[in-house]
One Martini backbone bead per residue (centre of mass of N, CA, C, O) as a GRO file, in nm:
protein
   64
    1MET     BB    1   3.683   9.252  15.587
    2ILE     BB    2   3.884   9.223  15.352
    3GLU     BB    3   4.119   9.378  15.481
    4VAL     BB    4   4.162   9.184  15.719
    5ALA     BB    5   4.222   8.932  15.553
    6CYS     BB    6   4.468   9.051  15.406
    7GLN     BB    7   4.637   9.114  15.653
    8HIS     BB    8   4.659   8.821  15.755
    9LEU     BB    9   4.776   8.692  15.503
   10ILE     BB   10   5.029   8.871  15.477
   11ALA     BB   11   5.146   8.831  15.758
   12ASP     BB   12   5.178   8.525  15.727
   13ARG     BB   13   5.360   8.523  15.467
   14LEU     BB   14   5.583   8.719  15.575
   15GLY     BB   15   5.654   8.546  15.825
   16SER     BB   16   5.730   8.376  15.630
   17THR     BB   17   5.912   8.259  15.326
   18ARG     BB   18   5.706   8.290  15.075
   19TRP     BB   19   5.717   8.608  15.086
   20GLY     BB   20   5.755   8.913  14.955
   21LEU     BB   21   5.691   9.234  14.875
   22ALA     BB   22   5.594   9.184  14.583
   23GLU     BB   23   5.371   8.978  14.650
   24ALA     BB   24   5.213   9.153  14.850
   25GLU     BB   25   5.151   9.384  14.652
   26ALA     BB   26   4.991   9.216  14.447
   27ILE     BB   27   4.762   9.137  14.642
   28LEU     BB   28   4.672   9.423  14.716
   29LYS     BB   29   4.596   9.508  14.428
   30LEU     BB   30   4.384   9.287  14.380
   31GLY     BB   31   4.204   9.371  14.616
   32ALA     BB   32   4.140   9.655  14.509
   33VAL     BB   33   4.021   9.574  14.236
   34SER     BB   34   3.796   9.399  14.354
   35SER     BB   35   3.659   9.612  14.551
   36ASN     BB   36   3.603   9.813  14.294
   37GLY     BB   37   3.495   9.623  14.043
   38ASP     BB   38   3.765   9.571  13.828
   39PHE     BB   39   3.849   9.276  13.760
   40ASP     BB   40   3.746   9.211  13.474
   41SER     BB   41   3.901   9.438  13.325
   42TYR     BB   42   4.180   9.362  13.428
   43PHE     BB   43   4.188   9.071  13.318
   44ARG     BB   44   4.161   9.144  13.021
   45TYR     BB   45   4.417   9.313  13.012
   46HIS     BB   46   4.615   9.095  13.104
   47ILE     BB   47   4.562   8.891  12.875
   48THR     BB   48   4.632   9.078  12.642
   49ARG     BB   49   4.927   9.138  12.727
   50GLN     BB   50   5.021   8.845  12.732
   51HIS     BB   51   4.960   8.779  12.439
   52GLN     BB   52   5.141   8.997  12.313
   53SER     BB   53   5.405   8.898  12.438
   54VAL     BB   54   5.413   8.610  12.326
   55TYR     BB   55   5.359   8.675  12.013
   56ARG     BB   56   5.590   8.872  11.968
   57GLU     BB   57   5.818   8.671  12.021
   58LYS     BB   58   5.739   8.464  11.799
   59CYS     BB   59   5.757   8.660  11.558
   60THR     BB   60   6.054   8.736  11.595
   61LEU     BB   61   6.171   8.446  11.569
   62GLN     BB   62   6.059   8.383  11.278
   63ARG     BB   63   6.217   8.619  11.123
   64ASP     BB   64   6.527   8.528  11.194
   0.00000   0.00000   0.00000
């Protein structure tokens, strides 16, 4: 059921000019992570990496 909904969503978005292949691939990956039951751990990982990226840049700028 989830796969069919994703297929329709992606086909609709790719049919219009809203999404390219990169956006469609990101949605498919999120769908797979969610259906595997790994979304919570993935989201924690994503937030951690985003935090490290943002604050690493700020620390580098402050040292210069």
